[in-house]
C-alpha positions as CSV (number, residue, x, y, z in Angstrom):
1,M,-12.3,5.2,-30.4
2,K,-8.8,6.6,-29.7
3,L,-6.9,8.3,-32.6
4,L,-3.3,9.3,-33.5
5,L,-3.0,12.1,-35.7
6,T,0.5,12.8,-37.6
7,G,1.7,14.1,-40.7
8,D,4.6,15.5,-42.5
9,I,7.1,13.0,-41.7
10,H,9.2,13.3,-44.6
11,L,10.9,10.0,-44.6
12,G,14.1,10.2,-46.0
13,R,15.3,13.6,-44.3
14,S,17.1,14.2,-41.2
15,S,17.5,17.0,-38.6
16,T,19.8,19.4,-40.1
17,R,22.6,21.7,-38.9
18,I,23.0,19.1,-35.8
19,S,26.6,18.7,-35.2
20,V,27.0,15.7,-32.3
21,N,29.4,13.1,-32.3
22,G,28.5,9.3,-32.4
23,D,25.5,7.7,-34.1
24,T,23.0,9.9,-35.7
25,T,20.4,7.3,-36.4
26,D,18.1,9.1,-33.9
27,L,18.1,12.2,-35.9
28,R,16.4,10.5,-39.0
29,A,12.8,11.0,-39.6
30,V,12.5,7.3,-40.0
31,S,13.5,6.8,-36.3
32,A,10.7,9.4,-35.3
33,W,8.1,7.2,-37.7
34,R,9.1,4.2,-35.6
35,R,8.7,6.3,-32.2
36,I,5.2,7.3,-33.7
37,V,4.2,3.6,-34.0
38,E,5.4,2.7,-30.7
39,T,3.2,5.8,-29.1
40,A,0.3,4.1,-31.1
41,F,0.8,1.0,-29.5
42,R,1.6,2.3,-26.1
43,E,-1.6,4.7,-26.1
44,K,-3.7,1.7,-27.6
45,V,-5.1,3.6,-30.1
46,D,-7.6,2.3,-32.9
47,A,-6.4,4.4,-35.6
48,V,-3.6,6.3,-37.0
49,C,-4.3,9.2,-39.2
50,L,-1.5,10.7,-41.7
51,S,-2.1,14.0,-43.6
52,G,0.4,13.7,-46.3
53,D,4.0,14.0,-47.1
54,I,5.0,10.9,-45.6
55,V,7.7,10.3,-47.6
56,D,10.1,13.6,-48.5
57,Q,10.2,12.9,-52.4
58,D,9.5,10.4,-55.3
59,N,13.4,9.6,-55.2
60,R,13.4,8.6,-51.5
61,F,11.0,5.6,-52.4
62,L,13.6,3.0,-51.9
63,E,15.0,4.0,-48.7
64,S,11.5,4.9,-47.2
65,I,9.4,2.1,-48.3
66,G,10.9,-0.6,-46.3
67,P,10.3,0.8,-42.8
68,L,7.0,2.6,-43.9
69,E,5.5,-0.7,-45.0
70,S,7.0,-2.9,-42.0
71,E,5.6,-0.3,-39.3
72,I,2.1,-0.1,-41.2
73,S,2.0,-4.0,-41.3
74,R,2.7,-4.2,-37.5
75,L,-0.2,-1.7,-37.1
76,T,-2.5,-3.4,-39.1
77,A,-1.7,-6.8,-38.0
78,S,-2.8,-5.7,-34.3
79,G,-6.1,-4.3,-35.9
80,I,-5.0,-0.7,-35.8
81,H,-6.5,1.2,-38.9
82,V,-4.2,3.3,-41.1
83,L,-5.6,6.1,-43.0
84,A,-3.7,8.1,-45.3
85,V,-3.7,11.1,-47.7
86,A,-0.8,12.2,-50.2
87,G,0.5,15.6,-49.9
88,N,2.7,17.7,-52.6
89,H,5.7,15.6,-51.8
90,D,4.4,12.1,-51.8
91,F,1.5,12.2,-54.5
92,Q,3.6,9.9,-56.5
93,V,5.1,7.5,-53.7
94,L,1.9,6.9,-51.5
95,P,-0.1,5.4,-54.2
96,R,3.0,3.1,-54.8
97,V,3.2,2.1,-51.0
98,A,-0.5,1.3,-50.8
99,E,0.1,-1.2,-53.8
100,H,2.4,-3.1,-51.2
101,V,0.5,-3.0,-48.0
102,N,-2.3,-5.8,-48.5
103,S,-4.5,-5.2,-45.6
104,E,-8.2,-4.4,-44.9
105,Y,-6.9,-1.9,-42.0
106,F,-5.0,0.2,-44.5
107,H,-6.8,3.0,-46.1
108,F,-5.3,5.4,-48.8
109,L,-7.9,8.0,-49.2
110,G,-8.7,10.5,-52.0
111,Q,-6.7,9.4,-54.7
112,G,-6.8,11.3,-58.0
113,G,-8.1,14.3,-55.8
114,K,-11.5,13.2,-55.2
115,W,-12.9,13.1,-51.6
116,E,-13.6,9.7,-50.2
117,R,-14.9,8.6,-46.9
118,V,-13.7,5.5,-44.9
119,T,-15.7,4.5,-41.7
120,V,-14.0,2.7,-39.3
121,S,-15.1,1.1,-35.8
122,D,-13.8,-0.9,-32.9
123,Q,-15.1,-4.0,-31.4
124,S,-17.4,-2.3,-29.3
125,G,-19.3,-0.6,-32.1
126,N,-17.9,3.0,-31.6
127,A,-17.4,4.5,-35.2
128,V,-16.0,7.3,-36.9
129,H,-16.1,8.5,-40.6
130,V,-12.8,9.7,-42.1
131,D,-13.1,12.1,-45.1
132,G,-9.8,12.3,-47.0
133,W,-8.6,14.0,-50.1
134,S,-5.2,13.6,-51.9
135,F,-3.1,15.5,-54.2
136,P,-3.1,14.1,-57.7
137,Q,0.0,16.3,-58.6
138,R,2.6,18.5,-57.5
139,Y,0.9,21.8,-57.5
140,V,-2.8,22.5,-57.1
141,N,-4.0,25.9,-57.5
142,E,-7.8,25.2,-56.8
143,S,-9.1,24.6,-53.1
144,P,-9.8,21.2,-52.4
145,L,-12.8,22.1,-50.4
146,D,-14.3,23.5,-53.4
147,S,-15.2,19.7,-54.2
148,Y,-16.1,18.4,-50.8
149,N,-19.7,16.7,-51.5
150,L,-19.7,14.0,-49.0
151,P,-23.0,13.7,-47.0
152,A,-23.2,15.1,-43.6
153,D,-24.0,12.4,-40.8
154,R,-24.2,13.9,-37.1
155,T,-24.7,10.3,-35.5
156,I,-21.2,9.7,-35.5
157,P,-17.9,11.7,-35.4
158,T,-16.4,12.9,-38.6
159,I,-12.6,13.7,-39.1
160,G,-11.5,15.5,-42.3
161,L,-8.0,14.6,-43.6
162,V,-6.6,16.9,-46.4
163,H,-3.0,18.5,-47.0
164,G,-2.9,22.0,-47.9
165,D,-2.2,25.8,-46.9
166,L,-4.4,27.5,-44.5
167,H,-2.5,30.8,-44.8
168,D,-2.1,31.8,-48.4
169,A,-5.0,32.3,-50.9
170,K,-2.7,32.4,-53.9
171,S,-0.8,29.1,-52.7
172,P,-0.2,26.4,-55.4
173,Y,-0.4,23.9,-52.5
174,G,-4.4,23.8,-52.1
175,F,-5.5,26.7,-50.4
176,L,-7.9,25.8,-47.3
177,N,-10.1,28.6,-46.2
178,I,-10.9,28.5,-42.5
179,N,-14.1,29.7,-42.5
180,K,-15.2,27.3,-45.0
181,L,-13.4,24.3,-43.1
182,R,-15.6,25.6,-40.1
183,S,-19.1,25.7,-42.3
184,L,-18.6,21.9,-43.1
185,D,-20.3,19.4,-41.0
186,V,-16.8,17.6,-39.7
187,S,-15.7,17.3,-35.9
188,G,-12.1,17.9,-36.6
189,W,-9.7,18.8,-39.5
190,L,-6.0,17.2,-39.6
191,L,-4.2,19.1,-41.8
192,G,-0.6,18.6,-43.5
193,H,1.8,20.9,-45.2
194,I,2.9,23.4,-42.3
195,H,5.7,22.1,-40.2
196,K,5.0,24.1,-37.3
197,P,2.2,22.7,-34.9
198,E,-0.7,24.9,-34.7
199,L,-4.0,24.0,-33.4
200,D,-7.2,26.0,-33.5
201,C,-10.0,25.3,-31.4
202,S,-12.3,28.1,-31.0
203,A,-15.1,27.8,-29.2
204,G,-18.2,26.1,-30.9
205,A,-16.3,25.4,-33.6
206,S,-14.8,22.4,-35.3
207,W,-11.1,22.3,-34.3
208,V,-8.1,22.4,-36.8
209,L,-5.0,21.0,-36.5
210,Y,-1.5,21.2,-38.3
211,P,0.2,18.5,-36.4
212,G,3.3,20.0,-37.6
213,S,6.8,17.7,-38.4
214,P,6.9,15.1,-35.7
215,Q,10.8,15.1,-35.8
216,A,12.0,18.6,-36.0
217,L,13.8,19.1,-39.4
218,S,15.5,22.4,-39.2
219,P,16.2,25.3,-37.1
220,A,13.1,26.8,-38.4
221,E,10.9,24.4,-36.7
222,Q,11.3,25.4,-33.1
223,G,9.6,24.3,-30.1
224,V,7.9,20.9,-29.1
225,H,7.4,18.4,-32.2
226,G,5.6,15.3,-31.9
227,A,2.3,13.5,-32.8
228,W,-1.1,14.0,-31.3
229,L,-3.9,12.2,-29.9
230,T,-7.8,12.8,-29.7
231,E,-10.9,10.5,-28.9
232,T,-14.3,10.4,-30.2
233,E,-16.8,11.8,-27.9
234,G,-20.6,11.3,-28.3
235,N,-20.9,12.4,-32.3
236,G,-17.8,14.8,-31.9
237,L,-14.0,14.6,-31.2
238,K,-11.9,15.9,-28.2
239,V,-9.6,18.6,-28.5
240,P,-6.3,17.0,-29.4
241,V,-3.2,16.8,-27.0
242,Q,0.4,16.7,-28.2
243,A,2.6,13.7,-27.6
244,A,6.6,15.0,-27.6
245,I,8.2,12.7,-30.5
246,S,11.1,14.7,-31.8
247,S,14.6,13.9,-30.6
248,V,15.8,17.3,-31.3
249,R,14.5,20.7,-30.1
250,Y,15.3,23.7,-31.9
251,E,15.2,27.1,-29.8
252,E,16.2,30.8,-29.8
253,L,17.8,32.0,-26.5
254,D,18.5,35.8,-25.7
255,I,21.3,36.3,-23.3
256,D,21.5,39.9,-22.0
257,M,25.2,41.1,-22.1
258,T,24.5,44.2,-20.0
259,G,27.4,45.1,-17.7
260,I,29.8,42.2,-18.9
261,S,33.3,43.8,-18.9
262,S,35.7,40.9,-19.4
263,R,36.2,37.9,-21.6
264,E,35.9,35.5,-18.5
265,A,32.6,37.1,-17.4
266,A,31.1,36.9,-21.2
267,E,32.2,33.1,-21.2
268,S,30.7,32.5,-17.7
269,R,27.3,34.1,-18.6
270,F,27.0,32.1,-22.2
271,F,27.6,28.9,-19.9
272,E,25.0,29.7,-17.1
273,C,22.2,30.8,-19.6
274,I,22.9,27.4,-22.0
275,R,22.8,25.3,-18.8
276,Q,19.7,26.8,-17.5
277,A,18.0,26.4,-20.9
278,A,18.8,22.7,-20.8
279,Q,17.4,22.4,-17.5
280,E,14.1,24.1,-17.9
281,L,13.5,22.0,-20.8
282,H,14.2,19.1,-18.6
283,D,12.1,20.4,-15.9
284,T,8.9,20.7,-18.4
285,G,9.7,17.2,-19.7
286,H,11.3,16.7,-22.9
287,G,9.9,13.3,-24.0
288,H,12.4,11.8,-26.5
289,C,14.6,15.0,-26.9
290,A,18.3,14.3,-26.7
291,V,19.6,17.3,-28.4
292,L,18.9,21.0,-27.7
293,S,20.2,23.0,-30.8
294,L,20.1,27.0,-29.8
295,R,20.2,30.0,-31.9
296,I,21.4,32.8,-29.6
297,R,21.1,36.5,-30.0
298,L,23.2,38.5,-27.6
299,T,21.7,41.9,-26.5
300,G,22.4,44.8,-24.2
301,E,25.1,47.5,-23.6
302,S,28.6,46.2,-23.0
303,A,32.1,47.5,-23.0
304,L,32.8,44.4,-24.7
305,A,30.3,45.0,-27.7
306,H,33.0,45.1,-30.4
307,E,34.8,42.1,-29.0
308,M,31.5,40.0,-28.5
309,E,31.6,38.5,-32.3
310,A,35.3,36.9,-31.3
311,I,33.9,35.7,-28.1
312,A,31.1,34.4,-29.6
313,T,33.1,32.5,-32.1
314,R,35.1,30.6,-29.7
315,V,32.1,29.6,-27.9
316,R,30.1,28.5,-30.6
317,E,33.2,26.4,-31.8
318,D,34.5,25.3,-28.2
319,L,31.7,25.0,-26.0
320,T,29.9,21.7,-25.5
321,V,27.4,21.4,-22.7
322,Q,25.8,18.1,-21.3
323,H,23.3,18.7,-18.8
324,A,20.0,16.9,-17.6
325,G,20.2,13.9,-20.1
326,L,20.6,16.8,-23.1
327,T,23.3,17.3,-25.5
328,V,23.4,21.0,-26.1
329,Q,24.9,22.7,-29.1
330,V,25.2,26.2,-30.0
331,E,24.2,26.3,-33.9
332,K,24.3,29.9,-34.3
333,I,25.2,33.3,-32.4
334,R,24.1,36.7,-33.4
335,N,25.7,39.7,-32.1
336,A,23.0,42.5,-31.0
337,T,24.8,44.0,-28.3
338,T,25.8,47.8,-28.5
339,A,28.4,49.9,-26.8
340,A,27.2,52.1,-23.9
341,I,26.4,55.4,-25.8
342,N,25.2,58.6,-24.5
343,L,22.5,59.7,-27.1
344,E,21.9,63.4,-25.6
345,E,25.9,63.6,-26.6
346,H,24.9,63.3,-30.6
347,A,21.4,64.5,-30.5
348,G,20.7,67.3,-32.9
349,T,24.2,67.1,-34.4
350,H,24.7,67.5,-38.2
351,T,26.4,63.8,-38.1
352,A,25.7,60.3,-39.1
353,P,25.2,59.3,-35.4
354,G,23.2,62.5,-34.9
355,A,20.9,61.4,-37.7
356,L,20.6,58.0,-36.3
357,V,19.8,59.4,-32.7
358,D,16.9,61.7,-34.4
359,I,15.3,58.6,-36.0
360,L,15.5,56.4,-32.8
361,R,13.7,59.5,-31.0
362,E,11.2,59.9,-33.7
363,L,10.3,56.2,-33.6
364,D,9.6,56.3,-29.7
365,E,7.0,59.4,-30.1
366,E,3.5,58.8,-29.3
367,K,2.8,60.0,-33.0
368,P,5.8,59.1,-35.3
369,S,6.8,61.7,-37.5
370,V,6.1,61.2,-41.5
371,R,9.8,60.1,-41.8
372,A,9.4,57.6,-39.1
373,H,6.0,56.6,-40.5
374,D,7.1,56.2,-44.0
375,L,10.4,54.1,-42.7
376,L,8.0,51.9,-40.7
377,A,6.0,51.1,-43.8
378,Q,9.0,50.5,-46.1
379,V,10.4,48.0,-43.7
380,M,7.2,46.4,-43.3
381,E,6.8,45.9,-46.9
382,D,10.5,44.7,-47.4
383,I,9.8,42.0,-44.6
384,R,6.8,40.9,-46.3
385,R,8.8,40.8,-49.8
386,V,11.2,38.7,-48.4
387,D,8.5,36.4,-47.0
388,R,6.9,35.9,-50.1
389,T,9.7,34.4,-52.2
390,R,9.2,31.1,-52.9
391,D,12.1,29.7,-50.8
392,F,10.8,31.1,-47.6
393,S,6.9,30.7,-48.2
394,T,7.6,27.4,-49.1
395,H,9.3,26.0,-46.3
396,L,8.4,28.3,-43.4
397,D,5.3,29.6,-41.8
398,P,4.3,33.2,-42.4
399,R,4.9,35.9,-39.9
400,A,2.6,38.6,-38.9
401,V,4.2,41.7,-39.8
402,D,3.2,44.9,-38.0
403,E,4.6,48.2,-36.9
404,T,5.8,46.6,-33.7
405,M,8.1,44.2,-35.5
406,A,9.3,46.6,-38.0
407,R,10.0,49.3,-35.1
408,D,11.9,46.7,-33.3
409,F,14.2,45.8,-36.3
410,I,14.8,49.5,-37.3
411,R,15.7,50.3,-33.3
412,A,18.1,47.2,-33.2
413,E,19.9,48.1,-36.6
414,A,20.2,51.6,-35.6
415,R,21.8,51.1,-32.4
416,R,24.0,48.6,-34.0
417,L,25.1,51.0,-36.4
418,L,25.5,53.9,-33.9
419,S,27.7,51.7,-32.0
420,H,30.0,51.1,-34.9
421,L,29.9,54.7,-36.1
422,V,30.8,56.2,-32.5
423,A,33.8,53.4,-32.2
424,Q,35.0,54.8,-35.2
425,I,34.9,58.4,-34.2
426,R,36.6,57.5,-31.1
427,N,39.3,55.5,-32.8
428,Q,40.2,58.5,-35.2
C-alpha cells in the first residue's frame, strides 16, 4: 500500500512577507492542500494521513470547511482513505469537519485524547494499522504516549499518528519522548506541530517524521516544504520520501563583499549572487515553487562597509529578478561587513578598540581566558533565554546552542562594533 503523509497545513493562512505583484492565490495554504490532493491522485496512493493543525484556528472554520470537505470528498469518492488527528490549533474544528464528511473512507482518530486504531486495506488484501490520538483541548501537559495501550500486531505494518512536541519535555503541546516512540511496536510515526521537516530514520528503529508545513508560511520555514510518501513493505514501512509542494521557498544567502570598492560593483555582486541562487534552485528541481524569498547577510571586509546599509536598502526596494521561472525577492538584508582594520594597530592599547581586539584574540586562543569563557557562557544562556520565550518557542524549532554559535556571534558583533569605533576615531 502507498501512503501520503502530511500535516500542519494551517488552512486559512498564507505565506507571509511576500511582495509579488498580481494574483496571490497560489500563496495560500488552501492552494497547497489542493496540490497535496493532486499529488495523491498522481501517485495513486491508497491513503492520506493528516497529523493535525489542518485548519489554523477555530475562527478559520468558515473559510476552510468548503475546500477541506470538497477535497476530502474527492479522495474518498475514489476509494482513497483519509485518516486525521486533531492538533492544538484545530482540536475544535476537526470534529466539526468530521460531522460534515459522510464516508466510510474518512477516519477521524483519537477524539477526546484517547488512542484509537483503524485498519485500512486495498483490493489486493494488503493492510496497515493506523493508531491515532487527537488533542482534546488547546494545551496538553501530559504525554500522549503515557496512555498508548493498543495491542501490538507484528503481522502487518502500523503507523502512529499524533500531534506533539518532540523537543521540549515541559511543552504544553504534548511532549513526545523519542526513546518511548521507538520502544513501541509501531513501524513509523507521523507527527505534527513542528513546521520544519524532520526525519529520523536511525538504523534498526522505527522512523519518526515531522512532515513540516507543506506550504512554507514564514521566513523561519526555510528549505524544501511538501508532503511525504511511503509504502508498506512486508510487515514494515519504507523510509518516507519528500514531494515538494510549496509555491514559496524561503532561504538565507551570504554574500561576501570583500574587495568591493564601488556602488556599481556592490550592485553587480548582489545581482550575480541572487541570480546564481535562483539558478541553483532551478537545477535541483523546485517542484511547484514560484517565489524565492531571500534573507541576505553581507559579510567580509570592504571599503564601503559604512555605505553598505544605504546600498542594501536600494537593492531591497528596487531590485526585481525573474530567472529560471522564479520570481526572486529580497525580503531582508543584514549588513555584517566590516571596514578593513589592522588589528595590530589597536592591540594592547587602553582604548575601546583595543579592548575589543583583546577579546577577539582571547576567543581564538586554544584555551580561552577566564573572561572569554565567562562571556561565551553568558551569551549561550542569553540565546537560550530568548529561544525559551513563548513567542519563539511556539513557532520556531529549537536551536542547538553551543560554544561555536556563541563564539561566531561574539566575533561578528565585536568586528562590527570595532569597525564603527575605528571610523569614529578616524573622523575626529
